C-alpha positions in Angstrom: 42.3 -49.8 -58.1 43.0 -49.4 -54.4 41.2 -47.1 -51.9 42.9 -45.3 -49.2 41.2 -43.5 -46.2 43.1 -41.2 -43.8 41.1 -41.1 -40.4 41.8 -39.5 -37.2 40.9 -36.7 -34.7 40.5 -33.3 -36.1 43.9 -31.4 -36.4 46.1 -34.4 -36.3 47.3 -33.9 -40.0 45.1 -36.2 -42.1 45.0 -33.6 -45.0 48.7 -33.1 -44.9 49.7 -36.9 -44.9 46.9 -37.8 -47.3 48.5 -35.2 -49.7 51.9 -36.2 -49.2 50.8 -40.0 -49.8 48.8 -39.0 -53.1 52.0 -37.0 -54.3 54.4 -40.0 -53.7 52.0 -42.7 -55.2 51.6 -40.2 -58.3 55.3 -40.7 -59.1 54.4 -44.4 -60.2 50.7 -44.5 -60.4 47.5 -42.7 -61.5 46.0 -41.0 -58.4 42.7 -39.2 -57.2 42.8 -37.3 -53.9 39.3 -36.6 -52.6 38.5 -34.2 -49.6 35.6 -35.3 -47.8 36.5 -32.9 -44.8 34.3 -29.9 -44.8 37.2 -27.7 -43.7 38.8 -28.5 -47.2 42.5 -27.8 -46.7 43.4 -29.7 -49.7 43.2 -26.7 -52.2 45.4 -24.9 -49.8 48.0 -27.7 -49.6 48.2 -27.7 -53.3 48.0 -24.0 -53.8 44.9 -24.3 -56.0 41.3 -23.5 -55.8 39.4 -26.8 -56.2 35.7 -27.7 -56.9 33.4 -30.3 -57.0 34.7 -31.7 -59.9 38.4 -33.4 -60.4 40.9 -31.2 -61.2 44.3 -32.0 -62.8 47.4 -31.3 -60.7 50.0 -33.3 -62.9 49.4 -35.9 -65.6 49.1 -38.6 -63.0 47.6 -36.8 -59.9 44.2 -35.2 -59.8 42.4 -33.3 -56.9 38.9 -33.0 -55.9 36.8 -31.5 -53.0 33.3 -32.9 -52.2 30.8 -30.0 -51.8 28.9 -31.5 -49.0 26.1 -29.0 -49.2 25.5 -29.5 -52.7 25.8 -33.2 -52.4 23.1 -33.2 -49.7 20.8 -31.2 -52.0 21.4 -33.9 -54.8 20.6 -36.7 -52.5 17.5 -35.3 -51.0 16.2 -34.5 -54.6 16.9 -37.8 -55.6 15.1 -39.5 -52.8 12.1 -37.0 -52.9 11.8 -37.8 -56.6 11.8 -41.6 -55.8 9.1 -41.2 -53.2 7.0 -38.8 -55.4 7.1 -41.4 -58.0 6.4 -44.5 -55.8 3.5 -42.8 -54.0 1.6 -40.3 -56.0 -0.4 -38.8 -53.1 2.7 -37.6 -51.7 2.9 -35.0 -54.4 0.0 -33.2 -52.5 2.5 -32.7 -49.6 4.6 -30.9 -51.9 7.9 -32.2 -50.2 10.0 -29.5 -52.0 8.6 -26.8 -49.6 10.2 -29.0 -46.6 13.7 -29.2 -48.2 15.3 -26.3 -46.1 14.4 -28.6 -43.2 15.0 -32.1 -44.4 18.6 -31.1 -45.2 19.5 -30.9 -41.6 17.7 -34.1 -40.6 19.9 -36.5 -38.8 21.9 -39.0 -41.0 21.5 -36.7 -44.3 24.8 -35.8 -44.1 26.2 -39.2 -43.4 24.2 -40.5 -46.4 25.2 -37.8 -48.7 29.0 -38.3 -48.1 28.5 -42.1 -48.7 26.9 -41.3 -51.9 29.9 -39.0 -52.7 32.3 -42.1 -51.9 30.1 -44.6 -54.0 29.8 -42.4 -56.9 33.7 -41.6 -57.1 34.6 -45.2 -56.7 32.0 -46.2 -59.5 32.9 -43.3 -61.8 36.8 -42.9 -61.4 38.0 -46.6 -62.4 40.7 -45.3 -64.7 42.7 -44.3 -61.6 45.2 -47.1 -59.7 44.5 -45.0 -56.3 41.7 -43.0 -54.8 42.9 -41.4 -51.6 40.0 -39.9 -49.3 40.9 -37.3 -46.5 38.1 -37.9 -44.1 36.1 -35.5 -41.6 37.1 -36.0 -38.0 36.5 -39.2 -36.2 32.6 -39.2 -35.4 31.4 -38.1 -38.8 33.9 -40.6 -40.3 32.7 -43.7 -38.2 28.9 -42.7 -38.8 29.2 -42.7 -42.5 31.4 -46.0 -42.6 28.8 -47.7 -40.7 26.0 -46.7 -42.8 26.4 -49.4 -45.5 26.1 -52.4 -42.9 23.5 -50.7 -41.0 21.6 -49.9 -44.3 21.5 -53.4 -45.3 19.9 -54.7 -42.3 17.1 -52.2 -42.2 16.5 -52.8 -45.9 16.3 -56.5 -45.4 13.7 -55.8 -42.5 11.7 -53.4 -45.0 11.8 -55.9 -47.8 10.2 -58.4 -45.2 7.7 -56.0 -44.3 6.8 -55.0 -47.9 6.4 -58.6 -49.0 4.0 -59.2 -46.0 2.1 -56.1 -47.2 1.9 -57.4 -50.8 0.7 -60.9 -49.8 -2.1 -59.4 -47.5 -3.3 -57.1 -50.2 -3.6 -59.8 -52.8 -5.5 -62.1 -50.0 -8.0 -59.2 -49.2 -8.4 -58.7 -53.1 -9.3 -62.4 -53.6 -11.7 -62.4 -50.8 -13.5 -59.4 -51.8 -13.7 -60.3 -55.4 -13.8 -57.7 -58.4 -15.0 -54.3 -57.6 -16.4 -53.9 -61.1 -17.1 -55.9 -64.3 -13.4 -55.2 -65.2 -11.3 -56.8 -62.6 -9.0 -54.5 -60.3 -5.4 -56.1 -60.1 -3.5 -54.9 -57.2 0.3 -55.0 -57.2 0.9 -58.2 -55.5 3.8 -59.4 -58.2 7.1 -58.4 -56.6 8.8 -57.6 -59.8 5.8 -55.1 -60.5 6.0 -53.2 -57.3 8.2 -50.2 -57.4 8.8 -50.0 -53.7 10.1 -53.5 -53.6 12.3 -53.1 -56.7 13.8 -49.9 -55.1 14.5 -51.8 -52.0 16.2 -54.6 -53.8 18.3 -52.2 -55.8 19.5 -50.4 -52.8 20.2 -53.6 -51.2 22.5 -54.6 -53.9 24.0 -51.2 -54.1 25.0 -51.2 -50.2 26.1 -54.8 -50.3 28.6 -54.1 -53.1 29.6 -50.7 -51.4 30.3 -52.7 -48.1 32.0 -55.4 -49.6 34.4 -53.1 -51.2 35.0 -51.2 -48.0 35.9 -54.5 -46.3 37.8 -56.0 -49.1 41.5 -56.4 -49.6 41.8 -53.3 -52.0 40.7 -50.9 -49.3 43.1 -49.5 -46.6 42.5 -47.3 -43.8 45.2 -45.3 -42.0 44.7 -43.9 -38.5 46.6 -40.7 -38.2 47.4 -39.4 -34.5 49.7 -37.1 -32.6 52.1 -37.7 -29.7 49.4 -36.6 -27.0 47.0 -38.1 -24.8 43.9 -36.5 -26.3 44.7 -37.8 -29.6 45.6 -41.3 -28.3 42.1 -41.7 -26.6 40.2 -40.6 -29.8 42.5 -42.9 -32.0 41.5 -45.9 -29.5 37.7 -45.0 -30.2 38.4 -45.2 -33.8 40.3 -48.3 -33.7 37.4 -49.8 -31.7 34.9 -48.6 -34.2 36.7 -49.8 -37.2 37.1 -53.3 -35.4 33.1 -53.5 -34.8 32.4 -52.4 -38.4 35.1 -55.1 -39.6 37.0 -52.5 -41.7 40.5 -52.9 -42.8 42.9 -50.8 -40.6 46.4 -51.2 -42.5 48.6 -48.5 -41.2 49.1 -46.3 -38.0 50.8 -42.8 -38.4 52.3 -40.9 -35.8 52.4 -37.3 -36.9 54.1 -33.9 -36.0 56.7 -35.9 -33.9 59.6 -33.4 -32.8 62.5 -33.7 -30.4 60.7 -31.8 -27.8 57.9 -34.6 -27.8 59.9 -37.7 -28.6 59.1 -39.3 -25.1 55.6 -38.8 -25.4 55.5 -40.1 -29.0 57.1 -43.3 -27.9 54.6 -43.6 -24.9 51.7 -43.1 -27.3 52.9 -45.4 -30.0 53.5 -48.2 -27.5 49.9 -47.9 -26.4 48.8 -47.7 -30.0 50.7 -51.1 -30.8 49.1 -52.7 -27.8 45.7 -52.1 -29.3 46.4 -53.5 -32.8 49.0 -56.3 -33.1 50.7 -56.8 -36.6 49.8 -53.2 -38.0 52.7 -51.3 -39.1 53.4 -47.9 -37.6 55.2 -45.1 -39.0 56.6 -41.9 -37.3 56.5 -38.7 -39.3 58.3 -35.5 -38.2 56.6 -32.3 -38.1 56.1 -30.9 -41.6 57.3 -27.3 -42.2 54.6 -25.0 -43.6 56.6 -23.6 -46.4 56.0 -23.8 -50.0 57.9 -26.5 -51.8 58.9 -25.3 -55.3 59.7 -28.9 -56.5 56.3 -30.3 -55.9 54.2 -26.9 -55.9 52.6 -27.9 -52.7 52.6 -26.2 -49.3 54.0 -29.4 -47.7 56.8 -32.1 -48.7 57.6 -35.0 -46.7 60.8 -36.9 -47.6 59.9 -40.0 -45.8 58.2 -42.6 -48.1 54.9 -43.4 -46.3 53.3 -45.5 -49.3 55.2 -48.7 -49.1 52.8 -50.3 -46.7 49.7 -49.5 -48.8 50.6 -50.3 -52.5 
């Protein structure tokens, strides 16, 4: 299974190109296209009302829109349940009462999106390709960075937890039993729920990070022939390099006869930033309904050959 991400500045046409890519691939492969963008244009493009569950478009093409609000609630509920189970005294605080505030905490949205990606990759293994239409640059870079960042934090937390367990055991041995029946504290790593949870999370994020950095993942940067798009694309490319994520394709979208000179200038700058990455020029798509494909947009040019 191959995983394709379409990234770029808001409004450059990520949804249009990811939809066109998914349609073209579905002529030969089984494809699932997933919208992670809160704007959710995917349903409009395919003239369908989509939900948080995959919807059949053809026998080989399925569509899905991630409900970020619902995903955030599910993510928070899971983590609150884990905390309440591991630390019984937190039940007194009744964390459910703080849910309306917790959902707006920094990083929650990014972790929820990452959970949606992880669940999709894990549960939809019968597809040859999964195509992700991503949010604008800032949010995309933040959730793509989370696996690597989280791995470092978890490793530090594991070390701290191990030190806590050792100190608890040492104190217990010094003080001796508190009653005729000896009180045993959790100093065995395998019996400590917190440490077990940390190890499970570490393995999950290691596997996801390996998948995102692997040969079966491809990230395409979509941009337009204008300087604002160029500047944001440059920041995105730098971020992908820092995260060691595989940039595979550059797509100059919405090119017309009127902006061809600017397109050439922007393309030259993009090529100078990344050597050896193929670049495709895509003409401005007409916003008319295509009866052949039952989609709002149809692109004649095959833009899949670099990512198969």
